C-alpha positions as CSV (number, residue, x, y, z in Angstrom):
1,M,57.4,25.1,-87.4
2,F,58.4,21.6,-86.4
3,S,61.5,19.8,-87.5
4,C,60.9,16.9,-90.0
5,N,64.4,15.4,-89.8
6,T,63.6,12.6,-87.3
7,S,59.8,12.3,-87.5
8,T,58.6,9.1,-89.1
9,S,55.0,8.2,-89.7
10,G,54.8,5.9,-86.6
11,H,55.5,8.8,-84.3
12,V,53.3,11.4,-85.8
13,T,50.3,12.9,-84.1
14,F,47.7,14.7,-86.2
15,L,45.6,17.5,-84.8
16,L,42.0,17.8,-86.0
17,T,40.7,21.2,-87.0
18,G,37.2,22.5,-86.2
19,F,35.8,25.9,-87.2
20,P,38.6,28.5,-87.1
21,G,37.7,31.4,-84.8
22,L,34.7,29.5,-83.3
23,E,36.5,27.2,-81.0
24,A,34.6,28.4,-77.9
25,S,31.3,27.7,-79.6
26,H,32.1,24.3,-81.0
27,H,29.4,22.6,-79.0
28,W,26.7,24.8,-80.4
29,V,28.0,24.9,-83.9
30,S,28.3,21.1,-84.0
31,I,24.6,20.5,-83.0
32,P,23.3,20.8,-86.6
33,I,26.1,18.6,-87.9
34,N,25.5,15.9,-85.3
35,L,21.8,16.0,-86.0
36,I,22.5,15.5,-89.7
37,C,24.7,12.5,-88.9
38,V,22.0,11.0,-86.7
39,V,19.2,11.5,-89.2
40,S,21.5,10.1,-91.9
41,L,22.2,7.0,-89.9
42,L,18.5,6.5,-89.1
43,G,17.2,7.3,-92.6
44,N,19.6,5.0,-94.4
45,S,19.1,2.2,-91.9
46,I,15.3,2.4,-92.5
47,I,15.8,2.3,-96.3
48,L,18.1,-0.7,-96.0
49,F,15.7,-2.5,-93.6
50,L,12.7,-1.9,-95.9
51,I,14.5,-3.1,-99.0
52,C,15.8,-6.2,-97.3
53,T,12.5,-7.2,-95.8
54,D,9.9,-6.2,-98.4
55,P,9.6,-8.6,-101.4
56,A,8.0,-5.8,-103.4
57,L,11.3,-3.9,-103.2
58,Q,13.5,-6.7,-104.6
59,E,13.8,-5.0,-108.0
60,P,17.2,-4.0,-109.5
61,M,16.7,-0.2,-108.8
62,Y,16.0,-0.8,-105.1
63,I,18.8,-3.3,-104.7
64,F,21.2,-0.7,-106.1
65,L,19.6,1.8,-103.6
66,S,20.4,-0.6,-100.8
67,M,24.0,-0.6,-101.9
68,L,23.9,3.2,-101.9
69,A,22.4,3.2,-98.4
70,T,25.1,0.9,-97.2
71,S,27.9,3.1,-98.6
72,D,26.2,6.1,-96.9
73,L,26.2,4.3,-93.6
74,G,29.8,3.5,-94.0
75,L,30.7,7.1,-94.9
76,C,28.8,8.3,-91.8
77,A,30.5,5.8,-89.6
78,S,33.9,6.8,-91.0
79,T,33.5,10.6,-90.3
80,F,31.2,10.7,-87.3
81,P,33.6,9.4,-84.6
82,T,36.3,12.2,-85.1
83,M,33.5,14.9,-85.3
84,V,32.3,13.7,-81.9
85,Q,35.8,13.5,-80.6
86,L,36.6,17.1,-81.6
87,F,33.4,19.0,-81.1
88,W,32.1,17.3,-78.0
89,L,35.1,15.9,-76.2
90,G,37.6,18.6,-77.3
91,A,40.2,16.0,-78.2
92,R,42.2,17.0,-81.3
93,E,44.9,14.4,-81.3
94,L,44.8,11.4,-83.7
95,P,47.6,8.9,-84.1
96,F,48.9,8.1,-87.6
97,D,47.4,4.6,-87.8
98,L,43.9,5.8,-86.9
99,C,44.2,8.7,-89.3
100,A,45.4,6.5,-92.2
101,A,42.6,4.0,-91.4
102,Q,40.0,6.7,-91.5
103,M,41.4,8.1,-94.7
104,F,41.1,4.7,-96.3
105,F,37.5,4.1,-95.3
106,I,36.3,7.7,-96.2
107,H,37.8,7.5,-99.7
108,A,36.7,3.9,-100.2
109,F,33.1,4.5,-99.3
110,T,33.1,7.6,-101.4
111,Y,34.3,5.6,-104.4
112,V,31.7,2.9,-103.7
113,E,29.0,5.5,-103.7
114,S,30.2,6.9,-107.0
115,G,30.3,3.4,-108.5
116,V,26.8,2.7,-107.3
117,L,25.5,5.9,-108.8
118,L,27.0,4.8,-112.1
119,A,25.4,1.4,-111.8
120,M,22.0,3.1,-111.1
121,A,22.5,5.3,-114.2
122,F,23.1,2.1,-116.2
123,D,20.0,0.6,-114.6
124,R,17.8,3.6,-115.7
125,F,19.2,3.4,-119.2
126,I,18.4,-0.3,-119.6
127,A,14.9,0.3,-118.1
128,I,14.2,2.9,-120.8
129,W,16.1,1.5,-123.7
130,N,15.0,-2.1,-123.5
131,P,12.3,-2.5,-120.9
132,L,11.2,-6.0,-122.2
133,H,14.6,-7.5,-121.4
134,Y,15.2,-5.4,-118.3
135,A,14.7,-8.3,-115.8
136,T,16.8,-10.7,-117.9
137,I,19.8,-8.3,-118.2
138,L,19.8,-7.1,-114.6
139,T,19.5,-10.4,-112.8
140,H,20.5,-10.8,-109.1
141,S,23.6,-12.6,-110.2
142,A,24.6,-9.6,-112.5
143,M,23.9,-7.1,-109.7
144,A,26.0,-9.1,-107.3
145,K,28.9,-9.1,-109.8
146,V,28.5,-5.3,-110.2
147,G,28.4,-4.7,-106.5
148,T,31.5,-6.9,-106.0
149,A,33.4,-5.1,-108.8
150,I,32.5,-1.7,-107.3
151,L,33.8,-2.8,-103.8
152,V,37.0,-4.4,-105.2
153,R,37.8,-1.3,-107.3
154,A,37.3,1.0,-104.2
155,V,39.7,-1.2,-102.1
156,L,42.3,-1.5,-104.8
157,L,42.4,2.2,-105.6
158,N,42.7,3.2,-102.0
159,L,45.0,0.5,-100.6
160,P,48.3,2.1,-101.9
161,G,47.5,5.4,-100.2
162,P,48.0,4.4,-96.5
163,V,51.0,2.1,-97.5
164,L,52.8,4.9,-99.3
165,L,52.2,7.4,-96.5
166,R,54.3,5.2,-94.1
167,H,57.4,6.1,-96.2
168,L,57.0,9.8,-95.7
169,L,58.4,12.1,-93.1
170,F,56.1,14.4,-91.1
171,P,56.4,16.9,-88.3
172,Q,55.8,15.3,-85.0
173,I,52.7,17.5,-84.6
174,S,50.8,17.9,-87.9
175,I,47.7,20.1,-88.1
176,L,45.0,18.9,-90.4
177,S,42.6,21.2,-92.3
178,H,39.5,19.3,-91.3
179,C,38.0,17.2,-88.5
180,Y,38.8,14.0,-90.4
181,C,41.7,12.7,-92.4
182,L,41.9,13.0,-96.2
183,H,44.7,11.8,-98.5
184,C,45.4,15.2,-100.1
185,D,45.5,16.9,-96.7
186,I,47.9,14.4,-95.1
187,V,50.2,14.4,-98.2
188,G,50.3,18.2,-98.1
189,L,51.8,18.0,-94.5
190,A,54.7,15.7,-95.4
191,C,58.2,17.0,-95.4
192,S,59.7,14.5,-97.9
193,D,59.1,14.0,-101.6
194,T,55.4,13.3,-102.2
195,Q,55.4,13.0,-106.0
196,I,54.5,9.3,-106.0
197,N,51.7,9.8,-103.5
198,S,50.3,12.7,-105.6
199,V,50.4,10.6,-108.8
200,V,48.7,7.7,-107.0
201,G,46.1,10.0,-105.6
202,L,45.4,11.6,-109.0
203,V,45.2,8.2,-110.8
204,S,42.8,7.0,-108.0
205,I,40.5,10.0,-108.6
206,L,40.6,9.7,-112.4
207,L,39.7,6.0,-112.3
208,S,36.8,6.6,-109.9
209,L,35.1,9.9,-109.6
210,C,36.1,11.4,-112.9
211,L,35.4,8.1,-114.9
212,D,32.1,7.5,-113.1
213,S,30.9,11.1,-113.6
214,S,31.8,10.9,-117.3
215,L,30.0,7.6,-117.8
216,I,26.9,8.9,-115.9
217,M,26.8,11.9,-118.3
218,L,27.1,9.5,-121.2
219,S,24.3,7.3,-119.8
220,Y,22.0,10.3,-119.5
221,A,22.9,11.4,-123.1
222,L,21.8,7.9,-124.3
223,I,18.7,8.1,-122.1
224,L,17.8,11.5,-123.6
225,R,18.4,10.2,-127.2
226,T,16.2,7.1,-126.4
227,V,13.4,9.2,-124.9
228,L,13.4,11.7,-127.8
229,G,12.8,8.7,-130.1
230,I,9.5,8.1,-128.3
231,A,6.5,9.5,-130.3
232,S,4.2,10.6,-127.4
233,P,5.2,13.6,-125.2
234,G,3.3,11.9,-122.4
235,E,5.6,8.9,-122.7
236,W,8.6,11.3,-122.6
237,L,7.6,12.6,-119.2
238,K,6.8,9.2,-117.9
239,A,10.2,7.8,-118.9
240,L,12.1,10.8,-117.7
241,N,10.2,10.8,-114.4
242,T,11.8,7.5,-113.5
243,C,15.2,9.2,-113.6
244,V,14.4,12.2,-111.4
245,S,15.4,10.6,-108.1
246,H,18.7,9.3,-109.4
247,L,19.5,12.6,-111.1
248,C,18.9,14.4,-107.8
249,I,21.2,12.3,-105.8
250,V,23.9,12.5,-108.6
251,L,23.8,16.3,-108.3
252,I,23.7,16.1,-104.5
253,F,26.8,13.9,-104.6
254,Y,28.9,15.8,-107.1
255,L,27.9,19.4,-106.8
256,P,29.2,19.9,-103.2
257,K,32.5,18.3,-104.2
258,L,32.8,20.8,-107.1
259,G,31.9,23.7,-104.8
260,L,34.5,22.7,-102.3
261,S,37.1,22.4,-105.0
262,V,36.3,25.9,-106.2
263,L,36.3,27.3,-102.7
264,H,39.7,25.8,-101.9
265,R,41.2,27.4,-105.0
266,V,39.6,30.8,-104.6
267,E,38.6,31.8,-101.1
268,K,39.9,29.1,-98.7
269,H,42.2,31.5,-96.8
270,S,39.7,34.4,-96.8
271,Y,36.9,32.4,-95.3
272,P,38.5,29.4,-93.4
273,A,35.3,28.6,-91.4
274,L,33.3,28.5,-94.6
275,A,35.8,26.1,-96.2
276,V,35.6,23.8,-93.1
277,L,31.8,23.9,-93.2
278,M,31.7,23.0,-96.9
279,A,34.2,20.2,-96.3
280,N,32.0,18.8,-93.6
281,L,28.8,19.2,-95.6
282,H,30.1,17.7,-98.8
283,F,30.4,14.4,-96.9
284,L,27.3,14.8,-94.8
285,V,24.7,16.1,-97.3
286,P,24.5,13.0,-99.6
287,P,23.8,10.5,-96.8
288,F,21.3,12.9,-95.3
289,M,19.5,13.8,-98.5
290,N,19.4,10.4,-100.3
291,P,16.8,8.7,-98.1
292,I,14.7,11.9,-98.2
293,V,14.8,12.1,-102.0
294,Y,13.8,8.5,-102.5
295,C,11.1,8.7,-99.8
296,I,9.6,11.7,-101.6
297,K,9.9,10.4,-105.2
298,S,9.4,6.6,-104.8
299,K,5.8,5.5,-104.3
300,E,7.1,1.9,-103.4
301,I,9.3,3.2,-100.7
302,R,6.5,5.3,-99.2
303,Q,4.1,2.3,-99.3
304,G,6.6,0.0,-97.7
305,L,7.2,2.5,-94.9
306,L,3.5,3.1,-94.3
307,K,2.9,-0.7,-94.3
308,R,5.6,-1.1,-91.6
309,F,4.0,1.6,-89.5
310,H,0.6,0.2,-89.9
311,Q,1.8,-3.3,-89.1
312,K,3.5,-1.9,-86.0
313,R,0.3,-0.2,-84.9
314,V,-1.7,-3.4,-85.4
315,D,0.8,-5.4,-83.3
316,V,0.7,-2.8,-80.5
317,S,-3.1,-2.8,-80.5
């Protein structure tokens, strides 16, 4: 145990944690994780490039998808450096300022992604409920305002966290539970009163992930009610098929978080390596799977990708 009496945030060093009991094999264990990160960066960059350069993909659904790809790239860029630092360089130390900055960006990009998923649910509802006025409701100006509101909310909800952490006392050496910095993890290591920090963290989650997930469920309830009002079963399937991709990425985003929450409360201490693996995957899986889901389900994305490859082959020839 380290004394907390004279340790302020400015003199704290946080130690990253890999896979307990597998320290000697970190290089090998981290290979799949690093591959997932690389594929995530590549896949989301390709999606973003296609949407930005292909006029056929300038529809609201794909513009929201470009926002999702941007948030995925930000999330990868926020978590990947400390993973490389720990697993490949063997360096566990992270100063307070870098840890607080990483915490801010991880949570901010997570909230941005959650907000974009809500916007995409609203997009699907408008497309099914009022297709004739879809283009007039979701104009480029409206989408820009939605994107700005999502970003501002993420910044405002996460800005108090790092500021309040500076007023806490920590041991000079504080051991984190993961290979990156999270608000709840850092607050749990503090030696002083953390009630304000905990309340701010809870309010932040309630006004982002909890609110967004509730509104997404409401959107799908309205979509289902609208679809059931359609006379033809064939039209039911056609309408619902437009929601499959979005529903998949919503489940991919929220289910790992739910699984990690349950694991932390039930078997965290019995299977620490599993808890660390789940903690890594719940940030890595959504950026990895989102481009794959949309490439499989979206004909326009596949056509844009094939057109680029064909154009590249023609240019080379």
